[in-house]
N, C-alpha and C positions, 0 to 999 in steps of 0.2 A: 847365479846373481849377476846382473848386468853391471859392469864397472863403469864409473864415471871417467871421462878422459883424464889420464894422468893419475888415476887413483886405483888402488887395488884393495879389496876387502881385507880385513885383518886375518892373518894366518901365519903359521910358523912351519915352513918346510922342514927345518932341522928337527923340530919336535916330532912331526909326523913320521919322518924317516926313522928316528931313533926308536919310537914306540913300535913301529912295524918290524924293525930289525930285532928288537928284543922279543917280540912275539914269536918270531921264527926260530929264536935260539932257546927260549925258556918257556916251558909249558905253563908254569905258575904265573908268570908275568902275562902270558897270553890270556889266562883266565881273568886276571885283574883288569886288563884293558877291555876285554869283552864285556865285563860287568859295568865298567865306568863309561864307556863310549858307545856311540852308535855310528853308523856309516856316514851320516850327513855331517858329523863333527869334523870330518876330514875335508879340507878345501881342495886338494889336488885330486883330480879325477882318477889318476893312476892309483893313488893311495886308497881311494874309496873302493875301487875294484878289489884290491888286495885285502883290505879289511873285511869286505863282504864275503870273500872266499873263506877267510878264517872263521867268520861267524857261521857260514854254512857248514863247514867241517865240524865245528863245535856242536851244532845242532844234531849232527849224526854221531856224536861221541867219538870223533876221530881226532887224533893229535894234529897240531898245526906246526909244520916245519917246512923247509924248502921244498922237499919232494911232494908232500901232500898238497901244499898250496899251489905249486906250479901245475900239478895234475888237475886240481879242481878248476883252475883258470883255463887250462887247455880244454877240459871237458865242456866248459861253458863257452868256448871259443872267444875268450876275453884276455888271453895271455898277452897278445900284442897291445891291446888297449891298456893293459896294466904295465906297459913298459918293456915287456919281453923278459926272457930268462936272465939276460945279463943285468937288467935293472933290478930284478928281484934279488939276485945274488949280491949286488952292490949294497943292498940295505944292511947286510951283516958285516960289512967291511970295517967301518969306523964307529962302532957302538961305544958310546960313553959308559960310565959306570952304570951297571944294571940297577944299582940301588937308587939311582936318580930317575928311573923311568916313571915312578908315580908322580913326580913333579912335572915331567913332560906330558903326562896324561892330563894334568890340571891345566897346563898351558893350552893344549888342544881344546879342552872344554871351554876355557875362557875366550879363546879366539872365536869359537863357534857361537858363543853367546853374543859376542860383539857383532858378528855378522848378522845374527837374527835381529839385533837391535837396529842395525843399519838398514836392514830390509824393511822393518816396521816403520822406521823414521821416514824412509822414502815414500812408503805407502801413505803415511799420514800427510806428508807434504803434498802428495798428489791429490788427496781428498780435500785439503785446504784450498789448493789452487783451483780445483773444479768448482768448489763452493756450492755443491748441490745437497750437502748433508747438514743437518742441524748441528749447532756447535756442541751441545751436550752429548749428542751421539758420537761425534768425532772424538771428544775428550774421553768418553767412557770406553770407546773402542781402543783407543791408544793405551789407556790405563790397564784395561783387561789383558791386552797382549803383552805389555811390559811385565805385569804381575805374573803371567804365565811363564815368562822367561825366568823370572826370579824364583818361582816355585820349583821349576825344573832344576835349578842349580842347588836348591836346598833340600833335595830329597833325602829322607832319612836312610839309615843303613842298619843292617842287622848287627847287633852288638852282643858279644858273649856275656853270659851272666857274671863271669869272672871280673869283667870291667865295671859291672854295675853294683856288685855287692858292697864294695868299700864306700861308694857314694851313698848307698842305702843306709849303711851303718852310721855314717856321718849325719845324715838327715834325722835318723832316729835319736842319735845322741843329742842333736840340737833340740829336738822336741822334748827330750827328757829334762834338759837343762833350762827349758823355757819357763820363766816365772808366770804363773797363772795358766789359764786354759786357752788363751788366744794365741794361735800359731800363725794366723794370717793378719789381715787388716781388721781392726775392731770396727763393728758396725755402729757402736754407740749405745747398743741395747744389750745389757749383760746376759739376759736369758737367751737371746738369739745367739750371742757369742758362745755360750755354753753348748748350744746345740750344734753349731756349725764350726766352732773354733775360729771364726772369722772368714773373710773372703781371701781366696788363695790364687796365685798366678796360674793362668791356664784355664780358669773356671769361667763358664758362661752361666750367669745368674739371671733368672727371669723373675720379675716382680709384676704380677698381674692382678687386675681388679676391675670391677664395673666402673663406669664413669662417675666422677665426683666423690670417690672414696678416699683419695689422697695419695695416689701413686707417685705423682711428681713431688709432693711434699715429703714423702718418705725418702725418695731418692736424694733430694736436696739435703735433708737432715743428715743422711749418711755421708754424702759427699763433703759437707762442711766439717763434720766430725773427723773424717779421715784426713782431710787437708790440714786441719788444726792440730791433730794429735801426731801426725807423722812429719809435718813440715815438707811433705812431698807434693808433687803436682797431681791434680785430678782434672780430667777432661769431661765436659758435659756437652752432648750433642742434643739440642732441643729442636725438634721438628714442629712442635705445636705452639710453644710460647716463645716470645721474644726474649733476648738477653736482658733487656731492661726489666721485664716482668719477673724473670727468675731472680734477678739481683734484688728487687724490691721484696720478694718473698723471703730470701735469705736474710736480708736486713731485719725484717719484722720478726722472723723466727728467732734470730739471735738475740734481739732486744726484748723479746716477749711483748711486743706491741702490735696490736691489730691495725689494719689499714683504715677501719671505719672512723676513729677519732681524727686521723690525719686528714681524710677526705672532708669531714665535717668541720675541721678547724677547731676542734675541742681538745686537742692533745695538750696536756700540761707541759710546762717548760721542763720539769724534771725528767719527764719521759722523752722529751726531745733530746736531752743530754744522753739518755740511754741509747737512743737511736744513733747519735753521733759516735758514741763509744763502740757500738756494734759495727758501724761503718769503718772505724779505725781497725778493728779486729779483722774484718773481712778483707780489707785492702792488703793486709799482710799475708793472706792465704794465697797459695799457688793454685787457684782455680781458673780454668780456661773454658770459655763457653762459645759454642758455635751454634747459631740459630738459623742456619741455612734450611730452607724448606725443601722437602722432597729430596733429601740427600741420599746417595747410594752407598752401599757397603764399600765399594771401591774408593769413593771419596773419603769415607771415614778412615779406611785403612791408610790411605796416603797421608791424611792429616795427623793420624796417631803416630805413624812412623816419623814424620817431620818433628812433631812435638817431643817425642821421646829422645830424639837426637839432641834437642836443646835443653830439655828439662828432665828431672828425676821423676818421671811419670809412674804412678802406682796403680791407677784405676781409671776405667772409662765407663761413663753412663750414657745410655741412648734412650731418649724419650720422644716417641715410642716406636716400637718395631713396625707396626702396621702402616705407618706413614712413610716408610722408606721406599725408595725405588729399587726395583730388581728386574732381572731378566727371567722370563719364563712365559710359557704359552698361556698360563692362567695365573690367577692371583695366588692360588695354593702353591704352585711351583715357585713363584716369586718369593713368597714368604719362606719356603723351604730353603731356597738358595741364600736368602739374607741370613737366616738363622745359622746355616752352615758357615757362611762367611764370617759371622761374628764369633762363632766358636773357633774357627781357624785363626782369627785375629788374636783371640785370647791366648792361644797356644804359641803362635809365632812371636808375639810381643811379650810373652810371659807376664801377662797382666790379667786380673779379674775384670770381666766385662759384664755390666748389668744392663739388660735391655728391659724396658717396660713394655707391657703387652696388654691389649684389650682382651676381654672375654667374649665368647660367642653370644648371640642373642638368646640362645636356649638357657644360658646361665641366669639371665634376668627374669626368666619366666617360672623359676622354681625356687623354693626356699632352701635353706641350708648353705653350708660353706661351699665355695667353688671346688671343682675337681679338675684333674689334669685334662680330661676330655673337653673342658670348657675353654681351653686356650683357642683363640680365634684363628681360623683359616688354615691351620696346618698342624698335623701331628708331629712334624719334624721339629717343632719348637721343643716339645717334650723330650724327643730323642736326643737332641743336641745339648740340652741344658744339663748342667751338673747339679744345679740347685733351682728349684721352682718354689716361689713363695706367693701366697695369695693374701690380699687384704680384704677383710669382710667386716661389715658393720651390721650385726643382726637387727638392731632396732630400726635402722633406716629401711631395711628391705623386708621387714615383716609385713604380711598382708594387711594387717590392721593399720599400721602406720602409713603404708603406701596409699591406702584409701582415705584415711581420716587425718593423717599427719598430726597425731596427738601424742603427748607425753614423750616427745623426743627432744633432747637437748642438742641442738645442731651445732653449738659451739664447743661442747665437750662430749665427744662421741666415743662410746665403748667400741673398741676395734680389736678384731682377732687377726693376728699375723700367722697364717697357717703354712707350714712347710709341707708341700705336697710331694716333693721329690728331693732326695739328697743322695748322691752317689756314695758319699763317704761318711754318712752320719744318720742320726735318727730322724723320723718324722715327728710332728707335734705342732703345738700352737704356743704363741706368745700373746699374752693379754696386754693391750695398750690403751691409752686414752689419746684421742686426736683432738687437739685444740684447733678447730677450723678457723678461728679468728686470726691466729698467728701462724697457721699452717705448720704446726709442729706436733710430733708424737712424743708421748711420755710413757714410761712404764706405769702400771696401775698403782704401784706402791710409791711413786714419786710425788714429792710435794710441789714440783715445778709447775704442774698444770693448774695449780690453784693460784698462781701469781697473777 
């Protein structure tokens, strides 16, 4: 890396020397360092040569000590480049407590990450100064590179079952003591809660349907219920509708008032009071809406991270998946990447993420409820999802009604919510009524849809 005048990239010579010295003295610590670090994590060229020699010896199942490392460097004709035999011997002269070596490994790793960030920042500055790239491309490139650094620092590690059993027992004990059957976030629909036990951190949930069936309405119903019942924050990313339109939908759904009498000017005063009361309830909810068009998974990740630092965020909704931007040679690869990114987001942020999805054209050409194969543009959606739900309205899509549009109540539609996939629970259906005028779903045995 080229240094700026008067500046040197972040590094710690003492930490590098201490780790290398410990590796030459203690075989177990050598294994720890070889597992945690790579050659480029060392800033000093001499140290990189020594560490690489240790790595080469380890790959041949050879011990790493003064003799073997010096012989390996001599064989490669790199002993002088590594500082010579005197420098190699000096590494073991003043070794601090060996118990602190793990901390020194962390210091080396942190400094290496900072150097990577510095390199990326300089590249970004150069791109900006050249001014030949699109702004969004520059931002996406910068974000993806920084995320790559972050992910490399948060790699998982193998954990012995002995460390996991106690946590597992605690989780099961908590489940046993939970009142009722909901162990995650309640959806607002009791039958669905019984089948899923709610939405859980780390889950990617797909809600798919044909156009006009009520995907957005169902998502908003769930979002407002979760925000109201938990007093926690909910994030909604809407790529199709504006934040104003979504807010109007939530107001009408909460007040049980359709938009038609408002538009026609026939809304009674008492119902206007209901609408104002709904507005007051909605204002107290921690719901955050982003209506950026053509947003990328990188953008969503950055915004979710930022929001979670400020608020007690409990769930994320994305409406809808096929409108998102992604990287890939073709649209199927893009959707696969987006789906994988949303799953990774749910695990990293420990949040349930619901993504709405379109169905393929083939689903509209046949009768019956949707299938997993109907998910549009990528089988990766099915693979990444922990829970896949479909909304289906049999009357609307029967051949007779599509042709003649007879005997269909478009304001009170019978709707099936079908669970097509669930990693940790049963498949099945939930029968609902969709009040299209107020964009709200009700259980079939509810009296609310008659209001």
